[in-house]
Structure formats: C-alpha cells, structure tokens
C-alpha positions as CSV (number, residue, x, y, z in Angstrom):
1,M,17.6,9.8,3.0
2,S,17.5,8.8,6.6
3,N,17.4,5.9,7.8
4,V,14.5,5.0,10.8
5,A,15.7,7.1,14.1
6,K,17.2,4.8,16.6
7,D,18.2,7.3,19.0
8,S,15.5,9.3,20.9
9,A,17.0,12.2,20.8
10,E,16.5,12.1,16.9
11,P,13.8,13.4,15.4
12,V,11.1,11.2,14.7
13,E,10.1,10.5,10.9
14,S,6.6,11.0,9.9
15,P,4.7,7.3,8.3
16,S,5.3,10.0,4.5
17,Q,8.8,10.5,4.9
18,L,9.4,6.6,6.2
19,I,8.0,5.4,2.9
20,D,10.4,8.1,0.3
21,A,12.6,6.1,2.5
22,R,11.8,3.1,1.8
23,I,11.2,3.6,-2.1
24,G,14.3,5.4,-2.3
25,E,16.4,2.9,-0.1
26,L,14.8,-0.3,-2.5
27,G,16.6,1.8,-5.4
28,D,15.4,-0.5,-7.9
29,W,11.8,-1.3,-10.4
30,R,10.1,-1.8,-6.8
31,G,10.7,1.2,-5.4
32,A,9.3,3.1,-9.0
33,T,6.6,0.4,-8.8
34,L,5.9,1.5,-5.3
35,S,5.9,5.3,-6.2
36,R,3.8,4.9,-8.4
37,L,1.4,2.8,-7.0
38,R,1.6,5.6,-4.2
39,T,0.4,8.2,-7.0
40,L,-2.2,6.4,-8.0
41,I,-3.5,5.6,-4.1
42,R,-3.0,9.8,-3.4
43,S,-5.0,10.5,-6.8
44,A,-7.7,8.4,-6.0
45,D,-8.0,9.5,-2.8
46,P,-6.9,13.1,-1.7
47,E,-7.9,12.6,1.8
48,V,-5.8,9.0,2.6
49,V,-3.1,8.8,5.2
50,E,-0.6,7.4,4.7
51,E,0.6,5.3,7.6
52,W,3.7,3.5,9.1
53,K,2.6,0.0,11.3
54,W,4.3,-3.6,12.5
55,R,7.3,-2.1,13.1
56,K,9.8,-4.4,15.5
57,A,12.9,-5.2,15.5
58,T,13.0,-8.2,13.0
59,N,10.8,-5.7,10.6
60,P,11.3,-1.9,9.7
61,G,7.2,-1.4,9.1
62,V,5.1,-1.0,6.1
63,P,3.6,1.3,4.9
64,V,-0.6,1.9,5.4
65,W,-2.5,4.3,3.7
66,S,-6.1,4.2,5.5
67,D,-9.3,6.4,5.3
68,H,-12.1,5.6,7.8
69,G,-10.0,2.3,8.4
70,M,-7.6,0.6,6.5
71,I,-7.4,0.7,2.8
72,C,-3.8,-1.9,2.3
73,T,-0.8,-2.1,3.2
74,G,2.3,-1.9,0.1
75,E,4.9,-4.5,0.9
76,T,8.4,-5.3,-1.2
77,Y,9.7,-8.5,-1.3
78,K,12.7,-9.9,-4.0
79,S,10.5,-10.3,-6.8
80,V,7.3,-8.6,-6.1
81,V,5.6,-5.8,-4.5
82,K,2.2,-6.8,-2.8
83,L,-0.2,-4.6,-2.2
84,T,-2.9,-6.0,0.1
85,F,-6.6,-4.7,0.6
86,F,-7.9,-5.3,3.8
87,K,-11.8,-5.7,2.7
88,G,-10.5,-6.9,-0.8
89,A,-12.8,-10.1,-1.1
90,S,-16.0,-7.5,-0.5
91,L,-14.7,-5.6,-3.4
92,E,-16.1,-6.4,-6.9
93,D,-13.0,-6.2,-8.8
94,P,-13.9,-6.4,-12.6
95,S,-10.9,-5.8,-14.0
96,G,-9.2,-8.7,-12.1
97,L,-6.6,-7.1,-10.8
98,F,-6.4,-9.1,-7.5
99,N,-4.3,-11.9,-8.2
100,S,-2.9,-13.4,-4.7
101,S,-4.7,-14.2,-1.6
102,L,-7.6,-15.1,-3.4
103,D,-8.8,-17.8,-0.7
104,G,-9.1,-16.0,2.2
105,N,-12.2,-13.7,3.4
106,T,-11.7,-11.0,3.6
107,R,-7.7,-9.8,1.7
108,R,-7.2,-9.7,-1.4
109,A,-3.9,-8.9,-2.8
110,I,-2.3,-7.4,-6.0
111,D,1.1,-9.0,-6.8
112,F,3.2,-6.7,-8.9
113,H,6.0,-8.4,-10.9
114,E,9.2,-6.4,-12.3
115,D,7.6,-6.4,-16.4
116,D,3.6,-6.0,-15.3
117,E,1.4,-3.0,-16.6
118,I,-0.3,-1.0,-14.2
119,D,-3.9,-0.5,-15.0
120,D,-4.1,3.1,-13.8
121,Q,-8.0,3.4,-14.5
122,A,-8.4,-0.1,-12.6
123,F,-6.3,0.8,-10.0
124,V,-7.9,3.8,-9.2
125,A,-11.3,2.4,-9.4
126,L,-10.1,-0.5,-7.0
127,I,-9.2,2.1,-4.7
128,R,-11.4,4.3,-5.0
129,A,-14.5,1.4,-4.3
130,A,-12.2,0.4,-0.7
131,V,-12.5,3.8,0.4
132,S,-16.3,3.5,-0.2
133,L,-16.9,0.6,1.3
134,N,-15.1,1.8,4.6
135,K,-17.2,4.9,4.5
136,S,-20.4,2.6,4.4
137,P,-22.7,1.2,7.2
138,L,-21.4,-2.0,6.4
139,G,-17.8,-1.5,6.1
C-alpha cells in the first residue's frame, strides 16, 4: 500500500484508500481491530461516507465516518483503538459500550484494547442510533 502522496504530480488517494493504508501500515491487532470496526460501521450504515480529516505536517490525519454529519473518528494509539462519537453524550448506550470521554457534554468514546471482545450487535445498534440522531431535526 502506498503512503500519502507528497508530490502533487502523484495521484491523490481517496479517504477509503487512506484508511486501507492506515490499517495496512499498523500490521498488528490495532489494524485488525480498526478493520473489523470499519466493516461493522459499513454494515450498520451502507450509505456511510468515509472521510480523512485533520491532516497536517505533524499528523497524517484521522479516519472519519459520516452520514448527515460526522458519526465517529477511528484513531489508533500504541495500546488502544479509539472511536470517538461526536454526539455520543446524546445517544442511548444500553450495552455500556462507551468507556472513555464520559465527562464531556457532547462526545463519548470507546477504547478498544488488544484482548477486548467487540459486541457486534451492540456496536451496530450504536452506529445506527448515531446516524438516526444525525438525520433527526435535533441532530
């Protein structure tokens, strides 16, 4: 997989290609986890748009999934894959997936660690709830 094009003569990669590259360059459990979460997001919302935001000299950028507004980001760190939901504080979370950024007024996050199990059904329901909120008049 190629890296982000630095020469303007090179073709510009799409957000989906940039996400593919990020998953590939991780090459460990974080890449596998991000890939699995991406698959679940796409299955929960077939109309989801993949974006790549906040790219600058000190940061290669962040994957973002959107539908009628941003749903969540997918950041990777040394010991965690973090999905931050932009309107997470407004979402019902009956399965208790949110485990990070719980004190904020707007956002909520899920930190996935190496040995964590992903509750597919609960995660898909949370994505669908986030999309519904984005599409609602209150969203």
